[in-house]
MIDOMAR-309662 format. One record per residue: x, y, z of N, C-alpha, C, CB in turn; residue number from 1. Coordinates in steps of 0.05 Angstrom, whole numbers. Atoms other than C-alpha are relative to their C-alpha. Last residue first. Glycine has a CB too. Layout:
<pts>
PT     n_px     n_py     n_pz    ca_px    ca_py    ca_pz     c_px     c_py     c_pz    cb_px    cb_py    cb_pz   badren
PT        X        Y        Z        X        Y        Z        X        Y        Z        X        Y        Z      NUM
...
</pts>
This chain:
<pts>
PT     n_px     n_py     n_pz    ca_px    ca_py    ca_pz     c_px     c_py     c_pz    cb_px    cb_py    cb_pz   badren
PT      -10       -5      -37     1862     1899     2585       19       19        0       16      -27       17      256
PT      -13       -8       -5     1833     1887     2508        2       10       24        3        8      -14      255
PT       12      -26      -12     1785     1843     2483       31        9       16      -32       -7       26      254
PT      -23       -6      -20     1811     1798     2425       -9       28       14       31        4      -15      253
PT      -10      -33       -6     1740     1779     2381       29       -6       28      -37       26       17      252
PT      -18       -8      -21     1722     1715     2349        9       32        7       23      -16       -6      251
PT      -18      -25        0     1666     1705     2299       12      -16       21      -11       34        4      250
PT      -15       -1      -19     1609     1664     2275       23       15        7        4      -18        2      249
PT      -22        2        9     1546     1680     2232       22       -3       20        3       20      -16      248
PT      -11       13      -18     1479     1681     2208       33       -6        6      -13      -20       -3      247
PT      -33        4       -1     1452     1729     2174        8      -18       14       15       21       10      246
PT       -5       16      -27     1377     1743     2152       42       -2       -3      -22      -41       -1      245
PT      -18       25        0     1363     1799     2088       -1      -10       38       39       12      -14      244
PT       -8       10      -29     1313     1843     2071       26      -21       -2      -28      -19       14      243
PT      -30       17      -17     1322     1890     2010      -14      -13       24       32       25       14      242
PT        0        4      -39     1257     1918     1977       21      -12        7      -24      -18       17      241
PT      -11       30      -16     1260     1926     1897        9       16       25       31      -22      -18      240
PT        2       -8      -35     1219     1984     1853       17      -29        3      -40        2       22      239
PT       -1       29      -18     1209     1991     1778        7       12       25       24      -26       -9      238
PT      -12       -3      -28     1186     2037     1728        4      -26        9      -16       15       19      237
PT        4       23      -17     1168     2038     1650       13       13       31       18      -30      -14      236
PT      -13      -11      -21     1158     2107     1608       -2      -26       17      -14       27       12      235
PT       12       -5      -28     1130     2086     1544       23       -3       19      -25      -22        8      234
PT       -1      -38       -7     1159     2104     1472      -14       -6       32      -28       29      -28      233
PT       26       -8       -3     1124     2035     1443        2       32       17      -16      -25       18      232
PT       23       17       15     1191     1997     1428      -21       23       -9      -17      -25       22      231
PT       -5      -20       30     1238     2049     1460      -11      -17      -21       36        7      -10      230
PT       -7       18       25     1222     2033     1526       -2       14      -27      -21      -25       -2      229
PT       18      -14       34     1236     2097     1562        3      -32       -9       23       34      -29      228
PT      -16       -6       21     1264     2090     1640      -12        5      -33       17      -22        2      227
PT       15       11       23     1253     2097     1708       11       -5      -21      -17       14       -7      226
PT      -11      -17       13     1278     2080     1786      -22        4      -27       28       -9       -4      225
PT       11       -8       30     1278     2054     1844        3       12      -21      -14        7       -1      224
PT       -7      -10       19     1312     2021     1908      -21        1      -25       22      -11       -5      223
PT        7        2       29     1288     2004     1976       17       11      -23      -25       11       -3      222
PT       10      -31       21     1303     1996     2044       -8      -12      -25       30       27       -8      221
PT      -12      -32       13     1355     1963     2082      -11       18      -23       28       -5      -12      220
PT       16      -20       21     1324     1917     2130       17       23      -21      -20       18       20      219
PT      -10      -31       19     1372     1868     2163      -31       11      -15       29       -8      -34      218
PT       26       -2       17     1350     1808     2213       15       28      -14      -35        2       19      217
PT        8      -29        4     1418     1790     2249      -21       -3      -24       26       20       -8      216
PT       26        5       18     1438     1719     2288       -9       31       -8      -29      -19       19      215
PT       22      -24      -10     1498     1714     2325      -22       -2      -26       17       36        2      214
PT       28       10        7     1547     1662     2356      -19       16       -5      -11      -15       17      213
PT       27      -16        6     1616     1690     2384      -19      -17      -17        7       28      -17      212
PT       22        3       36     1680     1667     2404      -28       13        3      -11      -38      -12      211
PT       31       11       -7     1716     1699     2461       -2       -6      -25      -26       20       14      210
PT       19        5       23     1793     1716     2473      -21      -14       -4       10       -6      -16      209
PT        0      -18       15     1828     1758     2532      -15      -17      -33       34       13        0      208
PT        5      -27      -18     1836     1711     2590      -16       27      -20       35       11       12      207
PT       -2      -35        6     1848     1643     2551      -15       22       17      -14        7      -28      206
PT      -18      -12       -2     1849     1577     2570        4       21      -12       14      -11       -3      205
PT      -20       16      -16     1783     1556     2540       26        4        6        1      -20       -8      204
PT       -6       19       14     1750     1621     2489       23      -21       30       17       16      -34      203
PT      -35        3       -3     1710     1659     2533        9      -24       -9       12        2       31      202
PT      -11       12      -20     1636     1662     2506       30       -2        0      -12      -22        2      201
PT      -19       -4        3     1584     1697     2463       18      -12       28       -2       26       -8      200
PT      -17       15      -19     1523     1676     2445       26       19       -1        5      -34       -9      199
PT      -22       21        3     1468     1715     2396       19      -10       28       20       12      -23      198
PT       -6        9      -18     1419     1763     2380       30      -15       -4      -22      -14        8      197
PT      -12       24        0     1387     1807     2333        3       -7       16       15       -4       -8      196
PT        3       11      -25     1359     1870     2302        8      -31        3      -28        6        7      195
PT       -6       25       -3     1370     1914     2241       -1       -3       32       28       -7      -14      194
PT        1        1      -22     1352     1985     2212        7      -38       -4      -30       15       13      193
PT       24       10      -22     1360     2017     2156       -1       -5       16      -11      -14        0      192
PT       -5        7      -37     1408     2054     2113      -28       -4        3       14       27       26      191
PT       24       -6      -15     1416     2053     2040        8        1       29      -23      -21       -3      190
PT       -7        7      -30     1478     2058     1990      -24       20       27       40       14        3      189
PT       -6      -22      -20     1453     2058     1921        9      -16       30      -29       21        4      188
PT      -16        2      -25     1448     2023     1859       -4       21       14       28       -4       -3      187
PT       12      -18      -18     1398     2016     1789       23      -10       29      -39       -7        3      186
PT      -22        2      -15     1398     1986     1726       -4       20       20       24        1      -16      185
PT        1      -19      -22     1356     1984     1665        3       -5       22      -17        9        1      184
PT       -5        5      -28     1350     1950     1602       -2       17       20       20       -7        2      183
PT      -11      -11      -17     1324     1942     1534       -3      -11       25       -6       21       -3      182
PT       -2        4      -29     1304     1901     1470       21       20       17        9      -30        5      181
PT      -13       -9      -14     1274     1907     1407       11       -2       33       -9       16       -6      180
PT      -12      -27       15     1219     1893     1357       20       12       15      -21       24       -4      179
PT      -11        1       30     1215     1818     1370        0       26      -10      -17      -18      -19      178
PT       16       -1       13     1214     1833     1447       14       -8      -33      -12       25        8      177
PT      -10       11       32     1265     1826     1498      -27        5      -13       13      -38       -5      176
PT       18       11        7     1268     1861     1573       -1        0      -36      -22       11       17      175
PT        3        4       38     1325     1869     1617      -30      -14       -6       29      -29      -16      174
PT       31       12       10     1333     1878     1687        5       11      -29      -34       14       18      173
PT       -5       -4       36     1395     1905     1733      -25      -23      -15       41      -14      -11      172
PT       19       18       17     1385     1911     1808       -2       12      -26      -29       -3       11      171
PT        5      -10       40     1437     1938     1860      -20      -23      -13       39       -2      -24      170
PT        5       21       18     1447     1953     1934      -13        4      -24      -14      -18       11      169
PT       19      -14       24     1494     1988     1980       -5      -33      -19       22       34      -24      168
PT      -16       14       24     1492     1976     2052       -5       15      -19       -6      -29       -9      167
PT       -6       -8       21     1469     2012     2120       10      -26      -20       18       20        6      166
PT      -18       21       26     1444     1980     2184        1       19      -24      -19      -33      -12      165
PT        7      -12       27     1426     2020     2246       13      -24      -16       14       32       -6      164
PT       -5      -35        0     1406     1991     2315       -4        7      -28       32       12        9      163
PT       11      -14       21     1403     1925     2348        2       33       -5      -27       -7        3      162
PT      -14      -25        6     1426     1871     2396      -23       16      -19       31       -7      -18      161
PT        9       -5       12     1399     1820     2451       19       25      -14      -22        0       10      160
PT        6      -34      -12     1452     1781     2494      -26        5      -29       41       31       -1      159
PT       20       -2       25     1470     1716     2515      -17       27       -1      -23      -26        1      158
PT       18      -19        1     1537     1715     2555      -18       -3      -22       12       23        1      157
PT       23       -1       24     1581     1662     2578      -17       18       -8      -17      -15        2      156
PT      -18       -5       25     1651     1677     2619      -17      -10      -25       29      -16        1      155
PT      -23      -25        1     1618     1690     2689        4       10      -29       32      -11       13      154
PT      -26       -2      -21     1562     1645     2674       10       18        1       21      -15       -1      153
PT       17       40       -2     1484     1645     2641       32       -3       14      -13      -29      -44      152
PT      -25       19       -5     1518     1729     2642      -16      -33       12       24       19       30      151
PT       -9       14      -26     1460     1768     2617       17      -20        4      -17       -9       11      150
PT        5       30       -1     1460     1819     2551        2      -13       27       19      -15      -17      149
PT       -2       19      -30     1449     1879     2522       -6      -34        8      -21       13       19      148
PT       -1       27       -9     1473     1908     2460       -8        0       34       32      -12       -7      147
PT        5        8      -26     1473     1967     2418       -9      -24        3      -15       15       11      146
PT       15        5      -14     1494     1968     2342      -12        7       25        5      -14        0      145
PT      -14       -8      -35     1523     1997     2288      -19      -13       16        2       37       12      144
PT       24      -20      -15     1516     1960     2223       10       22       29      -26      -23       15      143
PT      -16       -3      -29     1551     1942     2158      -28        6       18       27       31        2      142
PT       20      -17      -29     1532     1927     2094       17       -2       22      -33      -16       13      141
PT      -18       -2      -20     1572     1905     2018      -18        8       28       23       21       -9      140
PT      -34        9        2     1553     1882     1953       13        2       22       18       15      -18      139
PT        0       -7      -19     1469     1860     1962       34        5       -5      -15      -18       22      138
PT      -36        7      -21     1458     1841     1903       -7       12       14       36        9       -6      137
PT       -3      -22      -24     1389     1836     1857       24      -15       17      -32        5       21      136
PT      -27       13      -26     1389     1805     1788       -5       19       15       38       -2       -6      135
PT      -20      -19      -16     1328     1811     1737        9      -12       19      -10       26       10      134
PT      -20       11      -22     1301     1783     1672        9       16       24       25       -6      -12      133
PT      -12      -18      -16     1245     1790     1618       17      -13       25      -22       17       10      132
PT      -25        7      -14     1229     1747     1558        9       22       19       23       -6      -19      131
PT      -31       -9       -9     1175     1782     1515        6      -13       27        3       34        3      130
PT       -8       11      -22     1120     1735     1481       37       14        8       -3      -37       -7      129
PT      -25       20        1     1087     1763     1415        3       -2       39       35       19      -21      128
PT       -5       30      -33     1015     1777     1426       22        1       -4      -12      -39        3      127
PT      -11       23       11     1001     1802     1346       14      -15       15       13        4      -18      126
PT        6       20        5      956     1852     1373       10      -24       -7       -9        5       -8      125
PT       24      -10       22      996     1900     1408      -12      -35      -10       19       24      -35      124
PT       -1      -21        4     1068     1890     1461      -17       -4      -44       38       11       11      123
PT       -6      -14       -6     1065     1843     1516      -11       27      -23       23       -9        6      122
PT        9      -17       18     1051     1775     1526        7       22        1      -21        2       -2      121
PT       27       -8        0     1090     1752     1586       -3       14      -37       -4       24       31      120
PT        9      -15       29     1150     1730     1609      -29        2        3        7      -16      -29      119
PT       25       -3        1     1195     1711     1668      -14       12      -18       -5        8       16      118
PT       11        1       36     1262     1697     1685      -30        6        4        5      -36      -19      117
PT       19       16       12     1291     1709     1766       -5       10      -28      -26       -1       16      116
PT        6       -5       26     1356     1726     1793      -32      -13        4       22      -13      -23      115
PT       23       15       10     1391     1722     1863      -15       15      -21      -18       -7       23      114
PT       18      -14       20     1456     1756     1892      -29      -18       -6       18        6      -28      113
PT       26        6        9     1492     1748     1957       -7        9      -24      -18        8       17      112
PT       -1       18       31     1575     1750     1952      -30       -7        1       23      -34       -1      111
PT       18       12        3     1576     1804     2017        3      -18      -33      -22       21        5      110
PT       -9        7       33     1639     1842     2044      -24      -20       -3       36      -17       -7      109
PT       -4       31       18     1621     1858     2111      -10       -4      -24      -12      -24       13      108
PT        7       -7       34     1622     1924     2164       12      -23      -22       17       35      -11      107
PT      -10       23        7     1617     1921     2243       -9       10      -33      -13      -30       18      106
PT        5       -9       24     1603     1973     2296       16      -24      -15        9       31       -5      105
PT      -28        9       20     1594     1953     2366      -17        8      -29       14      -43        2      104
PT       10      -21       26     1554     1986     2433       34      -21      -19        4       55       11      103
PT      -19       -7       15     1555     1946     2494       -3       11      -21       12      -15       -4      102
PT       14      -26       32     1516     1930     2551       28        9      -15      -19       42       16      101
PT      -19      -13       12     1529     1867     2604      -11       19       -9       12      -12      -18      100
PT        9      -12       29     1487     1847     2662       21       10      -16      -20       25        2       99
PT       13       21       16     1495     1786     2721       -6       17      -32      -32      -12       18       98
PT       -5       32       11     1548     1797     2759      -16       -6       -5        8      -20       13       97
PT        4       16      -31     1542     1872     2758       11      -30      -11      -39       -2       15       96
PT        8      -16      -30     1550     1927     2709       -1       -5       22      -17        8        5       95
PT       11       20      -13     1598     1896     2650      -14       17       26       23      -24        7       94
PT        6      -18      -29     1612     1955     2602      -21      -21       19      -21       36       -8       93
PT       16       11      -21     1632     1918     2528        1       18       26        9      -29        6       92
PT      -10        2      -35     1660     1961     2480      -16      -13       12        2       26       18       91
PT       16       -6      -15     1667     1951     2399        0        0       28      -13       -9       -6       90
PT      -11        5      -16     1696     1929     2332      -14        8       17       21        4       -1       89
PT       24      -14      -22     1675     1885     2284       21       14       18      -24      -27       21       88
PT      -12      -10      -29     1712     1858     2222      -31       10       15       28       32       -5       87
PT       -5      -30        1     1680     1825     2153       20        0       37      -41       23       -3       86
PT      -21       -1      -22     1650     1764     2127        2       25       -5       26      -17        0       85
PT        1      -33        0     1588     1748     2079       23       -9       17      -30       22       13       84
PT      -12       -2      -21     1577     1680     2039        6       29       12       20      -14       -4       83
PT      -27        4        2     1519     1677     1995       14        3       19       11       10      -15       82
PT      -14        8      -17     1439     1693     1984       33       -5       -9      -15      -23        8       81
PT      -31        9        2     1397     1726     1936       12       -1       35       21       28      -21       80
PT      -12       11      -22     1329     1709     1934       33       -3        2      -12      -23        2       79
PT      -34       15        4     1290     1739     1885        7       -1       26       27       18      -17       78
PT      -24       -6      -19     1217     1764     1891       15      -18      -11       -1       -2       31       77
PT      -13       28       -7     1162     1779     1843       13        5       17       14      -16      -17       76
PT       -4       -3      -31     1107     1838     1814       20      -31        6      -38        0       19       75
PT      -23       27        1     1110     1839     1741       15        5       26       25       -1      -31       74
PT      -21        2      -27     1061     1901     1720        2      -24        9       -7       16       25       73
PT      -25      -19       -4     1034     1910     1654       17        6       24       -8       24       -6       72
PT        1      -18      -30      989     1850     1644       31       23       -8        8      -29       39       71
PT        4       22      -29      980     1826     1571        4       18       29       29      -28        0       70
PT       13       28       15      970     1853     1495       -5      -26       22       26      -12      -26       69
PT       27       -1       15      988     1930     1508      -18      -36        1        9       11      -37       68
PT       -2       23        3     1058     1930     1547      -35       -4       -5       18      -15       24       67
PT        3       10       25     1069     1999     1535       -8      -27      -12       20        4       -9       66
PT       31       -8        7     1040     2012     1610        9       -3      -28      -15       34       11       65
PT        7      -19       24     1105     1985     1631      -30       -1       -7       17       -9      -27       64
PT       37       -5        7     1107     1959     1707        4       20      -26      -24       22       34       63
PT       -8      -16       24     1173     1921     1736      -31       13       -6       15      -20      -26       62
PT       16       -5       22     1171     1898     1806       -1       22      -26      -18        3       12       61
PT      -11      -19       42     1212     1871     1846      -26        1       -6       23      -24      -35       60
PT       17       -2       11     1218     1845     1927       -3       17      -25      -11        4       15       59
PT      -11      -32        8     1296     1827     1946      -39       -4      -19       45        6      -30       58
PT       27        4       12     1287     1768     2001        7       35      -13      -32       -7       27       57
PT       19      -16       -6     1349     1744     2037      -18        9      -17        9       17       10       56
PT       33        4       16     1393     1695     2054       -7       21        2      -25      -19       11       55
PT       27      -25      -10     1464     1708     2097      -19      -14      -35       16       56       -2       54
PT       11       -3       25     1526     1661     2109      -33       16        3        0      -33      -12       53
PT       21       10       -6     1584     1668     2153      -20       -1      -26       -9       14       24       52
PT        5       16       27     1652     1690     2173      -29       -5        2       17      -30       -4       51
PT       23       11       -2     1675     1739     2233       -7       -9      -32      -21       20       14       50
PT       17       13       36     1727     1771     2248      -21      -13       10       19      -26      -24       49
PT      -10       26        9     1757     1819     2317      -18       -2      -32       -9      -28       26       48
PT        7       -3       32     1758     1879     2358       -5      -37       -7       33       17      -22       47
PT       -9       20       11     1754     1892     2434        0       -2      -34      -13      -18       12       46
PT        3       -7       31     1753     1952     2478        1      -37       -2       31       26      -19       45
PT      -21        9       13     1734     1928     2553       -5        9      -34        2      -35        6       44
PT      -14      -22        9     1691     1911     2604       27        0      -10       -1       17       17       43
PT        2        2       20     1675     1831     2606        8       34       -7      -27      -15       -7       42
PT       11      -17        5     1705     1813     2676        5       14      -31        5       13       21       41
PT       -1       -9       23     1724     1744     2690      -24       26       -2       -3      -24      -19       40
PT       13       -3       26     1719     1736     2758        6        4      -21      -12       12       -1       39
PT        5      -29        7     1789     1715     2792      -24        3      -17       23       13      -15       38
PT       -6       -5       32     1802     1648     2828      -12       27      -13      -13      -25      -19       37
PT       25        4        5     1792     1652     2912        5        5      -36      -21       22       19       36
PT        7      -22        6     1857     1633     2945      -29       -4      -26       30       14      -10       35
PT       -9       -8       25     1857     1571     2978       -8       25      -12       -5      -18      -15       34
PT       12       11       19     1847     1569     3050        2       12      -29      -23       -2        8       33
PT       22      -23        3     1908     1574     3094      -19       -8      -13        7       24      -11       32
PT       -8      -12       22     1945     1512     3119      -25       18       -3        6      -20      -23       31
PT       28       11       10     1938     1490     3192        7       15      -20      -30        4       15       30
PT       -6       23       14     2010     1491     3224      -22       -1      -25        0      -27       20       29
PT      -21       -9       30     1997     1558     3253        4      -20      -14       31       10        4       28
PT       12      -14       10     1939     1525     3301       24       15      -29      -12       17       26       27
PT       23       25       17     1974     1463     3316      -12       27      -13      -30      -27       25       26
PT      -27        8       28     2038     1506     3342      -17      -11      -18       28      -27        5       25
PT      -17      -26       21     1992     1555     3382        7      -11      -25       30       13       11       24
PT       24       -8       12     1960     1489     3418       -2       19      -19      -15        7       17       23
PT        4       13       15     2028     1468     3436      -30       -4      -21        7      -16       13       22
PT      -24        7       18     2048     1524     3467       -8      -23      -26       24      -13       22       21
PT       15      -24       20     1976     1526     3501       27        3      -19      -13       37       20       20
PT       25       11       26     1986     1457     3532        1       20      -18      -35       -2       10       19
PT      -23       26       16     2041     1474     3588      -13       -8      -28        3      -35       21       18
PT      -19       -3       17     1994     1530     3605       20       -6      -14        4        6        3       17
PT        8       -8       38     1933     1486     3605       19       25       -6      -40       14       -7       16
PT        6       24       28     1966     1440     3657       -4       21      -30      -41      -22        7       15
PT      -17        7        9     1987     1499     3705       -1      -27      -25       11       -2       22       14
PT       -9      -17        6     1923     1522     3716       26        1      -17       -1        9       19       13
PT       12       -4        9     1904     1452     3734        7       35      -19      -17       -9       18       12
PT        6       16       20     1950     1452     3773      -13       -6      -17       -1      -11        3       11
PT      -27      -17       11     1945     1519     3808        8      -34      -17       31       16       33       10
PT        3      -22       17     1870     1496     3823       23       11      -10      -13       19       11        9
PT        4        9       18     1888     1431     3851      -10       25      -24      -16      -21        8        8
PT       -8       16       10     1924     1457     3904       -4      -11      -28       -3      -10       14        7
PT      -12      -15        5     1879     1517     3930       31      -22      -29        6       14       35        6
PT       12      -21       21     1831     1469     3930       18       14      -14      -17       21       12        5
PT        0       24       18     1877     1426     3982      -12        7      -25      -15      -22       11        4
PT      -30       10        4     1891     1483     4024        1      -11      -33        9      -29       24        3
PT       -3      -18       17     1821     1500     4032       24       -4      -19        1       23       14        2
PT       13        9       20     1813     1424     4055        7       33      -17      -35      -12        9        1
</pts>
């Protein structure tokens, strides 16, 4: 009986040894797992261009104490609007799989302008009507902004942004009366602030190009001035405050 058990054990071991090469060959023939697709990384410098549309508000007032037979102050609003376009440069830093932080500067040409026409009784007992007009413009502007965004997908970023705004704003005005006509104007490069947000996404089929869609609100401050009414020799004053809304599309190239 003991000899029989030894024979059975020997046969089993032999069978295992004979099948081991075939089993190893089967294991060697199995295909390796497919390679993982590389995860897009947003870190790096970029440069790009944009174009869009802008509409703003220019809250203006003209005050002239020489207007003896009517109101002496004429507040009102203009709605400068137009096409804007320019370029941007910046740096993004991807902190982890969820967050991207950035710093960007841009400069924009602007075709924004708006005007208003109004009139009032103005000078003396004869109560003549004095037509007036004003025109406000945003000639150009730029921003320097920080941003913080969250990755909706590895290649789609939603972000908020804000920082410094600057730009050249201007106002011209004129007053007409039966006794004379005069004008005034002023411009300045103002600084202010901006806040907004947008989306950026990798252009399909590329690894270094991405598109952007962005909204910004700008406050560019105020300009003001004084002058002399040549008819009644009074001193008039004016002021205008500028705010702006910008919607734009753009494309960026990321350096790697």
